[in-house]
N, C-alpha and C positions, 0 to 999 in steps of 0.2 A: 535320183535327185528328188527332193521334196519341193513342192510348189510354195511359193512365198507371195503374200499379199500385203497391202497397205490397209491398216485398220485404224489408223489415227494420225492426225496432222495438227501442227501448231506453227504459227509463223508471227514474228515481229518484223515488219518491213517498212520501208519509207512510204508505202501506200496505205498503211494501216497496221493496227496492233493485234489483229486476229485474222483467222482465215476468211471470215465474211468480209471484212474491210478489204483485205487483199484481193479477194475475188472481184469486188465491186470496182476497185481501182484498175484491175486488168481488163474487165469488160468495158470500162468507160475510157480507157486510154489515157489515164491520168499520169502526170509527171510528178515524181517525188522530189525533184531538185529545188533548192532554194539557197539562200545565202547561209554560210556557215554560222552556227550559234555556239558550237562546243568550245571554241577558242577564238581569240582575235585574229582574223585572217587578213587584216588590213594590208599587210606588207607582202602577202604571198601572191604568186602568179595566179593561182586559182583561189577564189574566194567563196566557192559554193560547193555543195555536195548534196547527196540524198540521205538526210538524217531520218532516224525514227522520231516521230513527233508525238508530243503529248504523253510522254512515258515518264512516270515517276516510280523508280524502283521500290520505294517505301509503300507503294500500294500493294506490293506483292511479297515483300520480305521485310523482316525486322531491321531496323536501322543499324543494329550491331552487325548483321550479316551483310548489309549493303557496304558498310565501311571495310569489310574483310573481303570483298569480292571486286574484281574488275568488271567493268560494264559488259565486256563480251561474254563473261560467265553468267552474269545476271540475265542478259538476253536469252542465252541458252537454256537456262533453268526455267524462265517464264514461258518459253515456247514449248519446252518439254512438259511443263505443267498442263498446258492446253492440250498437247497431243495425248498425254496419258489419260486425261479426263475424257477426251473424245473417244479414245479406244475402249474405255471401260476396263482395261487391263488391271488386275488387282491380285492380291494375295489369296483371294477366294476362288479365282479361276485360273491361276497359273502358279507353276512351281518357281519361285523366285531364284532358285539355283540355276534355272535355265533361261532366265531373262537377263539380257546384257544391255550394255550402252556403249555405242561407238559413235562419238560426236567429236568432229575436228574443228580446227581453226587454223587459217593460213598463217596468222601472225601471233595470235594470243593476246595477252594483256599489255598491249603497247602504251596505253595512257598510263598504267601503273609504273612500268619501266621509265617512261619519260619523266614523270613527276619525281620519282625518287632520285633519279640521276641528276635532274636539274636542282633539286633541293640540296644535294650534296655539293654540286658544282658551284652553287651561288652562296654556300654557307662558309663557315670559317675553317673548313678542312677536317672537322670532326666527323667521322663516319656514323652518322645517325640515320640508319636505314629502318624503314618500317618492317617489323618482324613478319609481317604478312606479304611482303613484296614478292617473294619467290613463289609461294603458292598462288598468289593472285595472278601472276603474269604467265605461268606456264600453260602451254597449249592443251594439256590433258585435264586441267582441273575441272572444266565444265562437266566432262564425262564423269569424273570422280564424284562431283557434288550431286549429280542427277542420280547416280547409283546409291549414294548414301541416303538421300532424301526418301527413296522408294524401297530401299532394301534389295536392290537387284544385284544378285551375287554372281551373275554369269560373266561372260567375256566383258572386259572393260578396258577401253584405251581410246586414243585419239589418233587420227590420221592428219598428216601435214604434207600437202603438195601444192602449195600456193593456191591458185584459184580453182584447181581440181579437187581441192580437199574434201569437200562434202560429198561429191559424187563417188570418190574413192571410199568414203565412209559408208555410203549406201551399198556399194559393191561388196565391201567387207562384211557387212551385216547380211546381205543376201546370200553370200557364200557360206557363212557360219550356220545360217538357218537351213539352207537347202542340203548341206552335207550332214546334218543332224546334231550339230554341237549346241544349238540353241533352239527354243521354241519361239522366242520373240526378242527383238532388239530395238531399243530407242536409238535412232540414228539421225544424222544431219550435221549442221555446222553453224558456227556463230562467228561474227566479226564486229569489232568496234574500233576502227583505226582512223576515225576522223579526228585527228589530233595534229598538232603542229608537226610532229615528226612524220606522220603518215602522209599528210598533204605535201609537206616540204620535200620528203624523200621521192615521192612519185613525180612531183614538179621537176625535181633535179634530173629525172630520167626522161623528161618531156613526154610522159605517158598520159597526163590528165588533159582534158579539155580546159581551155582558158577563156571561154565564152562568158566572161563575167557580166556582160551587158544583157544577156538573155539566158540565164541558167536553165530554165525549164525546157528549152529546146536544145541544150548542149549535147545531150546523149542522142546521137543521131546515126545509128548503125546503118551502113550501106549507102549513106548519103555522100555525094561528092565532096561536100564541105566538112566532112567529119574531122575532128582534130584531137581525138583522145577520149578516154573514158571519163565517166563521172563517178567519183567514189561513193559507195553506199555503205550502209551497216545494217545490222539486224541478225535474225536467226531463223532457220527452218528446221523443224524437227518432225520426223516421221516414225510411226510405229510399224515395223515390218514384222510379219508373223507367218508361222507355218500354217498352210491352208487348213488342214484338219484341225489343228488347235483352235484356230479362229472359228471355224464352223461349230465346233463342239461347245464353245462358250457363247455362241450367238452373236458374234461380233459384227459390226457393220464393216463391209468390205468395199473400199473405194477403187481399187485397181489391183492388177497383178503385175509383179515385177517379172518381166519376161526374159531379160538378159542384160549383161554388162560387158564392158570392154575397158581395157587400159593399155596404153602404149606410151612410147617416148618418141619425140622428134629426133633427138640425138643431133641437134643442129646449132642452137644459139641459146644464150641464157635467157633472153627475153623475146626475141623475135621468133615467129612461127616459121616452119619450113615453107619456103616461097610457093611450093607446089601443093601445100596441104598434105604432105605424105603421112605424118603422124595422125592427122585428123581422119584422113581416108582410112588408115589401118584400124583406128579405134572404132570407126563405124562398122567396118567389115567384121571386126571381132565381136562387137555386140550383137549384130544381126546374126552371125554364126551361132553365138551362144544362145540366142533366143529361138533358134531353129525356125526362123521366119523368112518368108519371101520378101523381096523389096517391095512388091506391090501392096503388101499388107500394112506398110507404114503410111499414115496420113499426114503427119506433122513432124517437123523438126524444130524443136526449141533450141536455137543455136547459142553458141557462146557469144557471139556478136557484141563485142565490147565497144565498137565505134572507134576502132584505131584503123589507120590506113592500110596496114599490112594484114592484120588479123582477119578483118572481115572478108577480104578477097581470098585469102588462103582457105578459109572455111568453105565459102562457096564453091571453090575449085574442088575441094574434097567431096562435097555433096554431089556435085555433078559427076564426078569420076565414079562414085559409088553407085548412085541411082540411075544414071543414064537418062533414058527418056522418061522414066517415072518421076525424075526431079521436077518435071513441068506439071505433074498431078499433085505434088506435095503443097502443103502451106508451110512456109518457113517464117519464123519471126524471132525477134530478139526482145525479150521482156526487160533487158537492161536498159532499153530506151526509156522505160518508165521508172524502174527501181534503182538505176545506176548499177554499179559493179559491186557486189557485196563480197568480193574476194573469196575467202575460204567458205563463206556461207552461200555463195552463189549457186552452187550445184544443188543444194537442198531446197533453197527457195524456188528455183526453176523447176526442179522435179515436182514440187507441190503445184506450181502453175500447170504443169503438164497433167497432173492428176485432175486438177480443176477443169482443164480443157476436155478430158475424157468424160468427166461426170456431167458437164454442162453443155457439151457439144458446141463448143466455140473455139476460135483461134485468137488468143491475145494479140494485139497489133504490135507492129514496129512503128512507134510514133516518131514524129519529128523528121519525116521524109520530105524534103523539099526539091532536091535536084538529083536526077539519075546519075550514077557513076558508070561511064561507058565501059569500064573494066568488069562490071557485073551484068550478066545476062538479063535483059529486061523482060524476057518472057517468063522468068521465074516469079512465082507468087510469094512475095516477101511480106504480104499482109500489111501493106503500108497504112499508117494513120488511123484505121478503124478496125475494130474487132470484126471477125467474120463468122457467121453461123455455118456449122458443117458437122456431119456425123464424124466423130473422132473415135477410132477404135484402137490405134496404136501410135505412140509418140516416142521419138528419140530425143533425149536431152543431153546436149553436149556441154562439157566444160574442159578448158585447157589452161594450164598454169605456167608461169615463169619457171624456166628449167626444162621446158619441153614436155611437161606432164600432160597427158590427154586421158580423159575419161568419159565414157558414154553409158547411159542407162536407158533401157527400153521398157516402157510401161504400157500395158494394154488394159482395155476395158474389161471389167469383171462381168461376166455374163451368167454366173451361177452354174 
């Protein structure tokens, strides 16, 4: 198996619109939550979310292309531009037939679908649909657009597994490169579902926090008073590359991808297995794939959505897998700051993990006020403030509706 490294990163998040702004937000424990501006949420149970702020698509794309693209795809393309520029990958130093794109979205162009259906429903019955509706809304179009822009003619597709989507994309890219099918792959995920349909649908499931009086503290993983997740949006894109290929062209190496895992709960459409069985199994799979000892892991960037059942199930899994070493780990949920980016969560959190490796710090789990007696108080959940620590290996977990579980292990590149 060939070794795989990270040579470029790009991110649009509720904490900032590039990697440096994202890093600063993580280090300072900033909340990205505020009242919704993308639509009138007055009559909704939840009136706040973690939106990408100060972002004008026309600063990055021609107005014509903006009209022909859903926001999720725009996010993905802009984050990909950042990652490609950061990596220095080009036609001069790579065979474009062996450079691929695997970028997923849990839902795709929801805003596009919502608008066209509403326009039809409120019209006179004449089926006047936008000719770009289908290509704008499909979950694979972001991957297609990135490949077309850069001429990447290698493997090209999207993964879709709800909130595990972009970790599965990273896993697929990792596997393609290490078995020799590709030299480099642009990978990650994007989501833009802060719409009436998105918020209304999750409200109907009772999945979202309704802490409208204090949105910035609403995402509170592991806190006794947690009442659901806060919806986020944005994109995270990484360039994964075969090690020798990266070294040959003198690329900057941020981290090595050590291993990945994927399992299913086979339990319930939305609820996790109460004993964290699927989460336990995926951690074991990833650690086995990485050929690492448990004691080599320093930090777990948890799925940690701030839901009553999910947080406890994940902690159970970590304790079952790591045993006594669980008390030596730092554990944190960056969703306490970014909200839950759904299909983009895994990539954005993998990037947070790479930043932890490169800057030797643990992003905090902010908004902790009251201990939950169901959660072992001796665990270091990195509450409220970032912590300095030598970080050599990180596990990043993501779990999705349908019982999809995925984990990636990233470790420090030491040359």
